[in-house]
VOPAGU-2260 file (C-alpha; in pm, 1 decimal, decimal comma):
REM VOPAGU-2260
SITE   aa  ch    i         X         Y         Z
SITE  MET   A    0   -6140,8     489,8  -13390,5
SITE  LYS   A    1   -6203,4     710,5  -13104,2
SITE  LYS   A    2   -6456,0     368,1  -13018,4
SITE  ILE   A    3   -6179,8     137,9  -13151,0
SITE  ILE   A    4   -5948,6     181,3  -12868,4
SITE  LEU   A    5   -6185,0     254,4  -12635,2
SITE  SER   A    6   -6334,6    -100,3  -12661,6
SITE  LEU   A    7   -5988,1    -203,0  -12673,1
SITE  ALA   A    8   -5893,7       1,4  -12344,5
SITE  VAL   A    9   -6243,9    -154,6  -12149,8
SITE  LEU   A   10   -6148,9    -515,0  -12264,0
SITE  ILE   A   11   -5756,7    -433,8  -12174,5
SITE  SER   A   12   -5876,9    -288,0  -11827,5
SITE  ALA   A   13   -6150,9    -613,6  -11736,9
SITE  ALA   A   14   -5902,0    -834,4  -11794,6
SITE  SER   A   15   -5647,8    -702,5  -11582,0
SITE  CYS   A   16   -5965,6    -690,8  -11366,0
SITE  GLN   A   17   -6020,7   -1060,5  -11360,7
SITE  GLU   A   18   -5891,3   -1252,0  -11075,8
SITE  GLN   A   19   -5570,9   -1509,5  -11105,9
SITE  GLN   A   20   -5680,2   -1877,8  -11092,1
SITE  LYS   A   21   -5420,0   -2056,9  -10912,5
SITE  ILE   A   22   -5368,8   -2448,9  -11048,9
SITE  ALA   A   23   -5121,4   -2716,1  -10939,8
SITE  PHE   A   24   -5139,1   -3043,4  -10984,3
SITE  ILE   A   25   -5052,1   -3324,0  -10782,7
SITE  ASP   A   26   -4947,3   -3649,6  -10871,8
SITE  ASN   A   27   -5215,6   -3916,8  -10652,3
SITE  GLY   A   28   -4968,9   -4216,2  -10667,0
SITE  GLU   A   29   -4667,3   -4081,2  -10461,5
SITE  ILE   A   30   -4901,3   -3902,9  -10205,5
SITE  ILE   A   31   -5118,5   -4234,9  -10128,3
SITE  SER   A   32   -4784,8   -4433,1  -10196,7
SITE  ALA   A   33   -4623,0   -4249,3   -9917,4
SITE  TYR   A   34   -4996,9   -4185,8   -9695,9
SITE  GLN   A   35   -4913,7   -4283,3   -9360,1
SITE  MET   A   36   -5226,1   -4395,6   -9297,1
SITE  LYS   A   37   -5226,3   -4637,6   -9595,9
SITE  ILE   A   38   -4881,0   -4778,4   -9474,4
SITE  ASP   A   39   -5064,7   -4872,9   -9104,8
SITE  ILE   A   40   -5340,1   -5003,4   -9292,5
SITE  GLU   A   41   -5130,7   -5203,8   -9495,3
SITE  ASP   A   42   -4912,8   -5347,6   -9235,7
SITE  LYS   A   43   -5229,3   -5425,2   -9027,4
SITE  PHE   A   44   -5332,9   -5616,1   -9250,8
SITE  LYS   A   45   -5002,7   -5763,2   -9373,8
SITE  THR   A   46   -4971,9   -5903,2   -9011,5
SITE  GLN   A   47   -5349,0   -6041,8   -9023,4
SITE  ASP   A   48   -5289,7   -6189,7   -9358,5
SITE  ASP   A   49   -4970,8   -6377,2   -9235,8
SITE  GLN   A   50   -5130,1   -6502,8   -8930,7
SITE  PHE   A   51   -5461,6   -6626,2   -9178,7
SITE  THR   A   52   -5175,5   -6761,4   -9381,6
SITE  LYS   A   53   -5014,6   -7009,7   -9097,7
SITE  GLN   A   54   -5320,8   -7141,3   -9022,0
SITE  ARG   A   55   -5483,0   -7232,1   -9351,6
SITE  ASP   A   56   -5136,3   -7347,8   -9358,0
SITE  SER   A   57   -5127,3   -7542,0   -9091,4
SITE  ILE   A   58   -5462,0   -7726,1   -9179,9
SITE  ALA   A   59   -5348,7   -7820,9   -9508,8
SITE  MET   A   60   -5054,0   -7981,1   -9368,2
SITE  VAL   A   61   -5316,1   -8238,8   -9193,7
SITE  TYR   A   62   -5545,0   -8229,1   -9445,9
SITE  GLN   A   63   -5285,9   -8417,2   -9717,7
SITE  MET   A   64   -5168,5   -8631,1   -9431,3
SITE  GLU   A   65   -5492,0   -8732,1   -9347,2
SITE  MET   A   66   -5560,8   -8769,0   -9751,6
SITE  GLN   A   67   -5227,6   -9006,6   -9758,9
SITE  SER   A   68   -5412,7   -9183,9   -9465,1
SITE  ILE   A   69   -5687,1   -9228,2   -9664,1
SITE  GLN   A   70   -5575,8   -9331,1   -9982,6
SITE  GLN   A   71   -5347,4   -9571,5   -9826,5
SITE  ARG   A   72   -5664,2   -9772,5   -9661,5
SITE  ILE   A   73   -5928,4   -9758,4   -9869,3
SITE  SER   A   74   -5692,0   -9847,5  -10202,0
SITE  GLN   A   75   -5772,5  -10208,2  -10053,3
SITE  LEU   A   76   -6137,4  -10172,0  -10067,7
SITE  SER   A   77   -6379,9  -10213,2  -10303,5
SITE  PRO   A   78   -6492,5   -9935,2  -10578,5
SITE  GLN   A   79   -6771,2   -9863,5  -10408,3
SITE  LYS   A   80   -6644,8   -9897,2  -10099,7
SITE  GLN   A   81   -6377,9   -9633,4  -10193,3
SITE  GLN   A   82   -6595,7   -9368,7  -10346,1
SITE  GLU   A   83   -6828,9   -9387,2  -10040,1
SITE  GLU   A   84   -6459,8   -9314,5   -9803,9
SITE  SER   A   85   -6406,3   -9056,5  -10045,3
SITE  GLN   A   86   -6725,9   -8896,9  -10032,8
SITE  ALA   A   87   -6737,8   -8902,8   -9682,7
SITE  PHE   A   88   -6351,6   -8720,6   -9653,0
SITE  SER   A   89   -6485,0   -8468,6   -9904,4
SITE  GLN   A   90   -6781,6   -8366,8   -9673,9
SITE  LYS   A   91   -6579,2   -8380,8   -9345,3
SITE  TRP   A   92   -6309,4   -8157,9   -9503,8
SITE  GLN   A   93   -6617,8   -7868,3   -9687,3
SITE  PRO   A   94   -6699,7   -7641,9   -9414,5
SITE  VAL   A   95   -6310,8   -7607,1   -9397,7
SITE  GLN   A   96   -6281,3   -7513,2   -9673,0
SITE  GLN   A   97   -6596,4   -7294,8   -9700,5
SITE  GLN   A   98   -6485,6   -7128,4   -9390,4
SITE  MET   A   99   -6174,0   -7063,5   -9488,5
SITE  GLN   A  100   -6269,7   -6895,8   -9806,3
SITE  MET   A  101   -6515,4   -6698,4   -9628,2
SITE  ARG   A  102   -6244,1   -6583,0   -9395,1
SITE  GLN   A  103   -6023,9   -6464,4   -9657,7
SITE  GLN   A  104   -6318,8   -6308,3   -9856,0
SITE  GLN   A  105   -6404,7   -6104,6   -9502,0
SITE  MET   A  106   -6043,1   -5987,2   -9473,4
SITE  ASP   A  107   -6059,5   -5915,3   -9834,0
SITE  GLN   A  108   -6363,6   -5745,1   -9758,8
SITE  MET   A  109   -6244,1   -5523,9   -9416,6
SITE  PHE   A  110   -5861,9   -5428,7   -9634,9
SITE  LYS   A  111   -6133,7   -5229,5   -9931,7
SITE  THR   A  112   -6317,9   -5088,7   -9655,7
SITE  GLU   A  113   -6040,0   -4969,4   -9504,9
SITE  MET   A  114   -5821,9   -4848,7   -9842,7
SITE  ASP   A  115   -6174,0   -4652,1   -9976,7
SITE  SER   A  116   -6152,8   -4482,1   -9656,7
SITE  VAL   A  117   -5775,1   -4359,3   -9708,8
SITE  LEU   A  118   -5907,2   -4209,1  -10022,7
SITE  SER   A  119   -6184,5   -4046,7   -9921,0
SITE  LYS   A  120   -5952,9   -3880,5   -9659,6
SITE  PHE   A  121   -5739,8   -3847,6   -9958,5
SITE  ASN   A  122   -5993,8   -3647,7  -10142,9
SITE  THR   A  123   -6113,0   -3455,0   -9819,2
SITE  PHE   A  124   -5785,8   -3329,4   -9731,2
SITE  VAL   A  125   -5701,3   -3219,2  -10069,9
SITE  GLU   A  126   -5997,8   -3041,3  -10116,9
SITE  GLU   A  127   -5955,2   -2841,3   -9796,3
SITE  TYR   A  128   -5576,1   -2769,4   -9902,3
SITE  GLY   A  129   -5646,3   -2660,9  -10172,0
SITE  LYS   A  130   -5932,1   -2402,9  -10052,9
SITE  GLU   A  131   -5650,4   -2295,8   -9794,2
SITE  ASN   A  132   -5417,5   -2207,6  -10013,1
SITE  GLY   A  133   -5682,1   -2043,9  -10244,7
SITE  TYR   A  134   -5632,3   -2251,3  -10513,8
SITE  THR   A  135   -5869,1   -2295,8  -10837,9
SITE  PHE   A  136   -5788,1   -2620,6  -10892,6
SITE  ILE   A  137   -5587,7   -2913,4  -10823,8
SITE  LEU   A  138   -5590,6   -3132,0  -11093,8
SITE  GLY   A  139   -5483,1   -3517,9  -11045,8
SITE  LYS   A  140   -5185,1   -3677,2  -11177,6
SITE  ASN   A  141   -5183,0   -4002,8  -11243,9
SITE  GLN   A  142   -5110,5   -4326,4  -11498,0
SITE  ALA   A  143   -5431,7   -4279,9  -11683,0
SITE  GLY   A  144   -5314,4   -3972,0  -11820,4
SITE  SER   A  145   -5543,0   -3654,1  -11648,1
SITE  VAL   A  146   -5213,4   -3450,0  -11686,2
SITE  VAL   A  147   -4976,8   -3559,7  -11872,3
SITE  TYR   A  148   -4745,9   -3276,8  -11850,9
SITE  GLY   A  149   -4712,8   -3004,9  -11626,4
SITE  ILE   A  150   -4440,9   -2701,0  -11520,3
SITE  GLU   A  151   -4269,8   -2821,2  -11235,0
SITE  THR   A  152   -4336,7   -2479,5  -11022,5
SITE  LEU   A  153   -4740,4   -2567,7  -11047,3
SITE  ASP   A  154   -4673,9   -2938,9  -10900,8
SITE  ILE   A  155   -4781,8   -2937,6  -10521,0
SITE  THR   A  156   -4673,6   -3303,7  -10450,8
SITE  GLU   A  157   -4450,5   -3248,1  -10170,4
SITE  GLU   A  158   -4643,5   -2988,3  -10001,5
SITE  VAL   A  159   -4970,4   -3196,5  -10018,3
SITE  LYS   A  160   -4770,2   -3522,7   -9900,1
SITE  LYS   A  161   -4605,3   -3378,6   -9595,5
SITE  GLY   A  162   -4949,1   -3180,1   -9496,3
SITE  ILE   A  163   -5172,3   -3506,6   -9522,2
SITE  ASN   A  164   -4888,8   -3755,6   -9325,7
SITE  GLU   A  165   -4915,1   -3446,1   -9053,9
SITE  ALA   A  166   -5264,7   -3395,4   -9057,5
SITE  TYR   A  167   -5274,6   -3796,1   -9009,8
SITE  ASN   A  168   -5043,9   -3816,6   -8708,0
SITE  SER   A  169   -5155,7   -3549,3   -8547,0
SITE  LYS   A  170   -5342,1   -3665,2   -8208,4
SITE  ASP   A  171   -5657,7   -3600,5   -8338,5
SITE  ALA   A  172   -5619,5   -3821,3   -8625,1
SITE  LYS   A  173   -5454,6   -4123,1   -8435,4
SITE  THR   A  174   -5728,8   -4112,6   -8152,8
SITE  GLU   A  175   -5991,3   -4124,8   -8459,6
SITE  VAL   A  176   -5791,3   -4467,7   -8658,4
SITE  SER   A  177   -5728,0   -4624,9   -8319,4
SITE  THR   A  178   -6103,7   -4591,1   -8253,1
SITE  ASP   A  179   -6166,7   -4734,4   -8592,2
SITE  ALA   A  180   -5951,1   -5065,7   -8540,9
SITE  ALA   A  181   -6075,1   -5131,1   -8186,9
SITE  THR   A  182   -6386,4   -5159,3   -8333,1
SITE  GLU   A  183   -6310,0   -5428,9   -8546,3
């Protein structure tokens, strides 16, 4: 009996000596949506995309006008001449179409690269935040269901959102982002 009580006392004291693990969760989507760096990048690319769309639309208008002109002119030609004229027209515009597609792909790739850096900075910030604030785990809540439920007192989304934007808006972060933009 003494052994059982002694064993129980040892287990209780060992359990009470264990360090409490600090666990919290964040809503990844909410933080990233409110992350000023992401918003700035989206604004920059929206401006570039608007300019590209205007250029593409004006080229499309020229293409349409020229196409109508050629259609009227070749309608009076023999079938063989019509085919030759159509091929010449297509060959003339093919490099323009390829250039527009290549530019769109480049813009898409640049956007993806910058958004990847947003996610990288987000992950680094959350890791550092967790270390500085003594968290054992910070779980990410998202639509995929990694955290389906958590009590509100463990939700540190607002603190992390505030902290990541403060870090981004600090002088050092602004300098880093502006030099990234200047290299493009």
